Steps between C-alpha positions, in 0.01 A plus 500: 500500500392803307523730795856377571592550142375857508692575819822351347465673174387854604746780456513800722536793260564871571241754398497586148585871484277760342157456686502634845143388527619133554633610842665175602782475743768227476370360820145448366385170362497495112277291279628155409726551194564197289793521255449384147738202568240338737198543269542159348531336849172662598322397184623136548341503843182634357493232231513215756251657736738589777384866520207572722175453306307817403270603783160682468472868607322399815794274604730794502266721706716509809833492322691739270384480136773327298603708189770423251691766314734460207750774422636392157811714517744668735353661807772773482453593130390866584195433284190271451623210704627701801173704496299178520725358771469813707125493455503142628689597807287804568184283471621242746602773751167684461284182528706349782388145592210489265717360218803282458699560185726246338694655205728362224738742344720504187297250309595436143235456221609126482415447873189707517255199467673326788500812712130561441424139578696506829323810625146392382543178692494671836357855467147640434628789289808511272624838375742498207677844503581531133381426157757212491248312716199546271521190277592263780241643737225467254589137435552401869175688612302240297659227705420668831145633460466576875805717509493864388772637258587868472749586229655848537547633143420319181313505176191317618368149440152357427289524823520218750330528849804481720748714296555875471755708317564847622616767257736773609421689184866547421426622156280779654770640733759444232318760296524748782872419527537569129349847544739569788802369305430728199464799734824414691718413188741753383611318195160393353599137531351253753536119546318197665650175605282208587546129557293211370268560213176469691189696401518742808860576412449550136193719555684709760783565255252612238316730733820651638576605146149628445524710814825655389374573155199669641738772636748493216383336175850510371672341793725211427389181697725195548327198647677165567390170649798306626312176547600470866383709796817420703781515258709803614747477198225497241319796670823697520581427143155612383517823691861586386373444134211745559740755664725469203206618284434800725257357769517693830189374676432121539196306626488135575306193594777285644586308813864440594598618148410855627863505636624507134305811423620663816857417420471641144323816612757578766787444274352720222323766717148422384190459704234232577124497566463206736218258535300339778566707815644834606870505553560867445835609643694227333710579191431509203124530542284796410158349543311178575186334365325309782357152428374363827619135479502491883166669521342243273647216704356648818166581341460149369573346838257742674225428240538130572473536877196730466322267248504768234757322281370461146626314205568633142703800411550786741666843393703694748575819296483875575128455566579290805697778674867591568596183687413314188633726234661840508784717366741720707780747418804510714531873453159616371449831332145652476510443121591136533252424778215687330541319176530161656191550717306595187622199316408265782153659523446467124587124515272435796214695324560315173608795302837333447476124429796254525551144402387242753762294690 
């Protein structure tokens, strides 16, 4: 019954643009994609025992390892969610028939417990690709002690043996972005737009300002948290308000709301430092901070398969290499590149310290 439901509910989706490493053609088999509307149906089956019971590792020896992945937001947001989704696709392509991924996308906070329960009922590892999964993941992990849970991005929870939170060190790379913004700004005014008031987002907004002020102590910094990662109108309104006060370089931690920043910047002729992955060549971007959401998804799955998975809190900052965290200019000058490389080195060496995520 469960297998039939998966077949009926799966959605064939095109490749999320922006990550050539995914490398899927339309003809290739995609992971099972379960829309949010079917989460409650899956959870209902789990509650009455209709899902296949959890099997031991040895029982799966000859079969693909079942892995569940939750992408809380849109897989085409040009940001965190799309990066995580692309990482999931690339992982399945690379590992071939060693794994079988079932994913649930666009999960609201209200449905997160149900989504986690549904995946934990039939998978050995559940990956939640966003801090939105943290609270529910921590709770559901206690109900499924034989299942491993990897939450990509979060503030951390008290240790539990089957639960890990990875930290993309967004505050760290935001400091680097702030340095770049101050060097690129012609008006001496820069802005930041973030979504929900989560610790990683708040700390990133603070460190972006700190980085900018390290270059120009008198720079005017205009941070805004809209309360929603996906609200395009709020993001556009916040960006236009910053532009009206002179901002000409904008940084963000948004998902679908990024479209609002882009609209405002194009209308007013200002520029954006993007987040998550490199999309240089698209207007109105001048640089990108890299936070390897997809890399973290892939790395957690590989660690699980190689028996090197560990619980606790695991940072993936600049120290972990350019796939985990990096910064790129779309049209670099020697001055810009030299400065940014020096700042990155100082962060890795501890000469510059930033807030934790």
